[in-house]
C-alpha positions in Angstrom: 0.0 0.0 0.0 1.9 3.1 -1.3 1.0 6.1 1.0 2.4 8.5 -1.6 0.5 7.5 -4.8 -2.1 9.4 -6.7 -5.0 10.5 -4.6 -8.7 9.8 -5.4 -10.2 13.1 -4.2 -13.8 12.1 -5.1 -13.4 8.7 -3.2 -11.9 10.3 -0.2 -14.8 12.8 0.0 -17.4 10.0 -0.3 -15.6 8.0 2.6 -15.4 11.1 4.9 -19.0 12.1 4.2 -20.3 8.7 5.0 -18.1 8.5 8.1 -19.4 11.9 9.3 -23.0 10.6 9.0 -22.0 7.5 10.9 -20.7 9.6 13.7 -23.5 12.0 13.7 -25.9 9.0 14.1 -23.9 7.3 16.8 -22.4 10.2 18.9 -25.0 12.5 20.5 -22.2 15.1 21.6 -20.9 15.3 18.0 -24.4 15.7 16.6 -25.0 18.6 19.0 -22.0 20.3 17.6 -23.3 20.0 14.1 -27.2 20.0 14.3 -27.8 21.4 10.8 -25.2 19.8 8.8 -26.5 17.9 5.7 -23.9 17.1 3.3 -20.9 18.6 1.7 -20.0 19.6 -2.0 -16.3 19.2 -1.2 -14.0 18.4 1.8 -14.0 22.1 2.9 -17.7 21.6 3.9 -17.1 18.7 6.2 -17.6 19.1 9.9 -14.8 19.1 12.4 -14.1 18.8 16.1 -11.8 21.3 17.7 -8.8 19.5 19.4 -9.6 21.0 22.7 -12.9 19.1 22.9 -11.1 15.9 23.5 -9.9 17.2 26.8 -13.3 17.8 28.2 -15.7 15.4 26.4 -15.8 11.5 26.3 -16.6 11.4 22.6 -17.6 7.9 21.5 -19.7 6.6 18.6 -22.1 3.7 19.4 -22.7 1.4 16.5 -23.0 -2.3 15.7 -19.6 -4.0 15.7 -17.9 -1.2 17.6 -16.5 -2.2 21.0 -14.5 0.4 22.8 -11.4 -0.6 24.7 -8.3 1.3 26.0 -8.1 5.0 26.1 -5.2 6.7 24.4 -3.9 9.7 26.5 -1.8 12.7 25.3 1.2 13.6 27.4 -0.5 16.8 28.7 2.8 18.6 29.0 1.1 21.8 30.1 -2.4 20.8 31.3 -5.3 18.5 30.7 -4.8 15.4 28.7 -6.7 14.6 25.5 -8.3 11.2 25.8 -9.2 9.2 22.7 -11.5 6.1 23.0 -10.0 3.2 21.0 -11.8 0.4 19.4 -10.7 -2.8 17.6 -11.9 -2.2 14.1 -10.5 1.3 14.0 -7.1 0.1 15.5 -6.8 -2.4 12.6 -7.2 0.4 10.0 -5.0 2.8 12.0 -2.2 0.1 12.4 -2.2 -0.6 8.7 -1.9 3.1 7.8 1.0 3.6 10.3 2.8 0.6 9.0 2.5 1.7 5.4 3.7 5.2 6.1 6.5 4.2 8.3 7.5 1.3 6.1 7.8 3.7 3.1 10.5 5.7 5.2 12.5 3.1 7.0 12.1 0.0 4.8 9.7 -3.0 5.4 12.4 -5.6 6.6 12.2 -6.6 10.3 14.9 -5.4 12.6 15.1 -5.0 16.4 13.1 -1.9 17.6 14.6 0.2 20.2 12.3 2.4 22.3 13.6 5.3 24.4 11.1 4.6 27.3 10.4 2.3 30.1 8.0 -0.9 29.7 5.9 0.3 32.5 4.3 2.8 30.2 2.5 0.0 28.5 0.7 -0.9 31.7 -0.5 2.5 32.9 -4.0 2.4 34.3 -4.8 6.1 33.3 -4.6 5.3 29.6 -2.0 4.4 27.0 0.4 7.3 26.6 0.7 8.8 23.2 4.4 8.4 23.0 4.1 4.6 23.6 1.4 4.4 21.0 3.8 6.1 18.5 6.6 3.6 19.4 4.1 0.7 18.9 3.2 1.9 15.4 6.6 0.6 14.4 6.1 -2.9 16.0 4.9 -4.4 12.6 8.4 -3.7 11.3 10.2 -5.1 14.3 11.8 -8.5 14.8 11.9 -7.9 18.6 11.2 -5.0 21.1 13.7 -3.5 23.5 13.0 -0.7 25.9 16.1 1.4 26.8 15.3 3.3 29.9 15.8 1.8 33.4 13.6 4.4 35.0 10.3 6.0 33.6 10.7 9.6 32.5 14.4 9.7 33.1 16.1 9.8 29.6 19.6 9.7 31.3 18.9 6.1 32.5 19.7 4.6 29.2 20.7 0.9 29.3 22.8 -0.9 26.7 21.5 -0.8 23.2 22.3 -4.4 22.5 23.5 -6.3 19.5 22.5 -5.7 16.0 23.9 -4.1 12.8 20.6 -2.9 11.5 18.1 -1.2 14.0 15.0 0.8 14.3 14.7 3.4 17.1 11.7 5.4 18.3 12.0 8.3 20.7 9.8 11.1 21.9 11.8 14.0 20.5 12.9 15.8 23.8 13.6 12.3 25.5 15.6 11.2 22.6 17.7 14.4 22.6 18.5 13.9 26.4 19.2 10.3 25.9 21.3 10.8 22.7 24.7 11.1 24.5 24.2 7.8 26.2 23.2 5.9 23.0 26.0 3.8 21.4 25.1 2.2 18.2 28.7 0.9 17.6 28.4 1.8 13.9 25.2 0.0 13.3 22.8 1.2 10.6 20.0 2.9 12.5 16.7 4.3 11.2 15.4 6.7 13.9 11.8 7.9 14.1 10.9 10.7 16.5 7.8 12.8 17.1 6.5 15.2 19.8 8.3 17.6 22.1 10.1 20.1 19.8 9.0 23.1 21.9 11.4 22.1 24.7 14.3 21.8 22.2 13.4 25.2 20.6 13.8 26.8 24.2 17.3 25.4 24.2 18.0 26.6 20.6 18.4 23.0 19.2 17.8 23.0 15.5 17.1 19.9 13.4 20.7 19.6 12.1 22.2 19.6 15.6 19.6 17.2 16.7 20.3 14.7 13.8 24.1 14.9 14.3 23.8 14.2 18.0 21.4 11.2 17.6 23.4 9.7 14.8 26.9 10.3 16.3 27.7 6.7 16.8 25.6 5.3 14.0 26.9 3.9 10.7 26.4 4.5 7.0 23.0 4.5 5.7 21.5 5.7 8.9 18.8 8.4 8.9 16.4 10.4 11.2 12.7 10.8 10.3 10.9 13.7 11.9 7.1 12.9 12.0 4.3 15.2 13.0 1.1 13.7 14.3 -1.7 14.1 16.9 -3.0 11.7 19.5 -6.4 12.9 18.3 -5.6 11.6 14.8 -4.4 8.0 15.5 -2.8 6.2 12.5 -1.7 9.1 10.4 1.8 10.6 10.5 3.1 13.4 8.5 6.9 13.0 7.8 9.3 15.8 7.0 10.8 14.9 3.6 14.3 15.5 2.3 13.0 18.9 0.7 11.9 20.2 4.0 8.1 19.8 3.6 5.4 17.7 5.4 3.5 15.2 3.5 -0.1 13.7 4.0 -0.6 10.1 2.8 -3.1 9.7 -0.1 -5.9 8.7 2.3 -5.7 11.9 4.4 -6.3 15.5 3.6 -5.1 18.8 5.2 -6.9 22.2 5.2 -5.9 25.5 6.5 -8.5 27.8 8.0 -8.4 31.5 8.9 -8.0 31.6 12.8 -10.8 34.4 13.0 -13.3 33.5 10.3 -12.6 29.8 10.0 -12.8 30.2 6.2 -10.6 27.8 4.2 -7.4 29.7 3.0 -5.6 29.1 -0.3 -2.2 27.5 -0.7 0.6 29.6 0.7 -1.6 31.3 3.5 -0.9 30.5 7.0 -3.7 29.5 9.3 -5.1 26.7 11.5 -4.5 23.1 10.3 -7.6 21.0 9.8 -6.5 17.2 9.5 -8.9 14.6 8.0 -8.8 10.9 7.4 -11.4 8.1 7.1 -9.9 5.6 9.8 -11.8 6.4 12.9 -15.1 4.4 13.4 -15.4 4.5 17.1 -15.2 8.3 17.7 -15.4 11.4 15.7 -11.7 12.3 15.4 -11.8 11.7 11.5 -11.8 15.6 11.1 -9.9 17.7 13.7 -9.2 21.4 13.8 -6.0 21.8 15.5 -4.2 24.6 17.3 -1.2 24.1 15.0 -0.4 26.8 12.3 0.6 25.8 9.0 0.3 26.4 5.2 -0.4 24.2 2.2 2.3 24.2 -0.4 1.2 24.7 -4.0 2.4 22.2 -6.6 4.4 19.1 -6.4 7.3 18.5 -4.0 10.8 17.9 -5.3 11.1 14.7 -3.3 8.7 13.0 -5.7 5.9 12.2 -3.2 2.4 12.8 -4.3 -0.4 13.8 -1.8 -1.0 17.0 0.1 2.2 18.9 0.9 2.4 21.4 3.8 4.6 23.2 6.2 4.3 23.7 10.0 4.5 27.3 11.3 4.3 27.0 15.0 1.4 27.2 17.5 -1.5 29.6 17.9 -0.1 32.3 20.4 -1.0 31.4 24.0 -2.2 28.0 23.0 -1.7 25.3 25.6 1.6 23.5 25.1 1.1 20.0 23.8 3.3 17.1 24.3 2.0 15.0 21.4 2.5 17.3 18.5 5.8 17.8 16.8 5.7 21.5 16.8 
């Protein structure tokens, strides 16, 4: 499944419109947000849920075949955590999406997966942390799984990387930066994926070039670092930063930009609030989310050759709550 192939815009609109009706029928809180909606001529007319609603509402869609399970929780760096109700049917679709996107970046062969975290995070009773969910998105590409921290939330407690000349590694961005000096890959080829937490590094004046150099200091030829943007409120879709310096949406997702004041959709090149859409979520209405992240759609094709929507991040809305799960 090629994430970067030609898009079927009409097909995507049909899927998103049908999914919107599914959620309006099965989620009373969502229906109350959009009581008068009755179809869209294009994707710009599809309803959305503001990202902040997931901090205060238990949004769940009841329907035949939908069984809700664990709750996915954002890291809540600066306040209340977003909480997303997961269900098995959606999780299968989201896992396939993540595997396709990540496999296109790091390759599909199985290698040991190293996680800059502690295994206790998998067993938290207050919900599955977003950073662990992001790491587990790489599990279909892993031959085995190794957690590298001896103590939760202490990036300095890195244990030995272990053997292997071809490795995968996931780290929450700021944790990976703090752990990097203690990571010794011994010249192994390493594909590194990271997301979340750029705000803390920007405060330390750490740029991407310095970050990549520090992380790959002991890695061998063919190693690479992949910076992925994503939201806990949009499980299953990641937006990697390509070699040309732009973000890419897979062909089953859409990115719109809205004016922060009027909420009108803005043309390519204009900066506004990002709205992220994909047809993967069946158990809760997080298929169309209006974020507090600022960005702009890039007109035309990207020089990296990937098709699909191309966009750039431009920071956060002023005074917006600091988020731990978004790579901004």
